[in-house]
C-alpha positions in Angstrom: -7.0 35.3 13.7 -10.4 36.3 12.8 -11.1 35.0 9.5 -9.7 30.9 11.3 -11.8 32.6 14.4 -14.4 29.5 13.2 -12.0 26.2 12.3 -10.4 27.4 15.5 -13.5 27.7 17.3 -14.3 24.2 15.2 -11.1 22.8 16.7 -11.8 23.9 20.6 -15.3 21.7 20.5 -13.8 18.8 19.0 -11.4 18.6 21.7 -13.8 19.7 24.2 -16.2 16.7 22.9 -12.8 14.2 22.5 -11.7 15.2 25.9 -15.4 14.0 27.2 -15.6 11.0 25.8 -12.3 10.1 27.2 -13.1 11.3 30.9 -16.5 10.2 30.6 -15.4 5.8 29.8 -12.4 6.2 32.4 -14.5 7.5 35.1 -17.3 4.9 34.5 -14.1 2.0 34.8 -12.8 3.7 37.4 -16.1 4.0 39.8 -17.3 0.2 38.4 -13.9 -1.3 39.3 -13.5 0.2 42.9 -17.0 -0.4 42.8 -18.1 3.0 43.7 -21.4 2.9 42.9 -22.8 1.0 46.4 -22.0 4.0 48.0 -26.0 5.5 46.5 -27.2 6.9 42.6 -25.2 10.4 43.3 -22.4 8.5 42.2 -24.4 8.4 38.6 -25.3 11.7 38.5 -21.2 12.6 39.6 -20.0 9.8 36.6 -22.6 11.7 34.1 -22.2 15.0 35.2 -18.1 15.8 35.4 -17.5 14.9 31.6 -19.8 17.4 31.0 -18.5 19.8 33.5 -14.9 19.0 32.1 -15.6 19.2 28.3 -16.9 23.4 28.4 -14.4 23.7 31.0 -11.7 22.5 28.4 -13.5 24.0 26.3 -13.1 27.7 27.6 -10.2 27.1 29.1 -8.8 27.0 25.5 -10.8 29.5 23.5 -9.7 32.2 26.0 -6.1 31.1 26.3 -4.1 33.3 23.8 -1.2 31.1 23.5 -3.7 28.5 22.4 -5.3 30.8 19.8 -2.3 31.8 18.3 -1.2 28.0 18.2 -4.2 27.3 16.3 -4.2 30.5 14.2 -0.9 29.4 13.2 -1.5 26.0 13.0 -4.5 26.6 10.3 -2.6 29.1 8.7 0.1 26.4 7.8 -1.9 24.1 6.6 -3.8 26.6 4.1 -0.2 26.4 3.1 0.2 22.6 2.0 -0.7 21.6 -1.6 -2.0 18.7 -2.1 -1.5 15.8 -4.4 -3.3 15.0 -8.1 -5.7 11.7 -8.0 -2.5 11.1 -10.7 0.2 11.2 -8.5 -1.4 9.1 -5.3 -2.2 5.4 -7.5 1.3 6.6 -8.8 2.6 6.1 -4.9 -0.2 4.0 -3.8 1.3 1.3 -6.3 4.4 2.0 -5.7 4.1 1.0 -2.6 1.7 -2.0 -2.8 4.3 -3.4 -5.2 7.1 -2.8 -2.6 5.0 -4.3 -0.3 5.1 -7.8 -2.6 8.5 -7.4 -2.7 8.8 -7.7 0.7 6.7 -10.0 1.6 8.2 -12.2 -0.4 11.5 -12.0 0.5 10.9 -12.2 4.5 8.5 -14.9 3.1 11.6 -17.1 1.6 13.9 -16.0 4.2 11.4 -17.8 6.9 10.9 -20.5 4.5 14.7 -21.1 4.7 15.4 -20.8 8.8 12.5 -22.9 8.5 14.4 -25.6 6.6 17.2 -24.6 7.9 16.2 -25.3 12.1 13.4 -28.3 11.4 16.9 -30.3 10.1 19.0 -29.3 12.6 16.2 -30.2 15.5 15.7 -33.8 13.9 20.1 -33.8 13.1 20.2 -33.4 16.5 17.9 -36.6 18.0 
């Protein structure tokens, strides 16, 4: 675990920052929607301070949790085993995907044109 300690720390820190951003936005929206700003300036302090406290609590809770540390260490160990494709493989796969998308879009466009033609003639025949 000690070899991945910096990475685990960084992951938990990123989680805390993301939690701060989400909680801050949700709290701001809730306070604005329910017009809690009418209760005074203490609401503004709460809106700014509560997400910081929650993010610090999230970070400390994750960092001191043995299960979370074990899980993140195992995830990092598994990601170290991943073999990433080379640039030639990426270009080849991208080319295959682009060709498949072009073929699928041509087929869908053909079916769309056919169905539009048929529906238009059915509607005109019924008049």
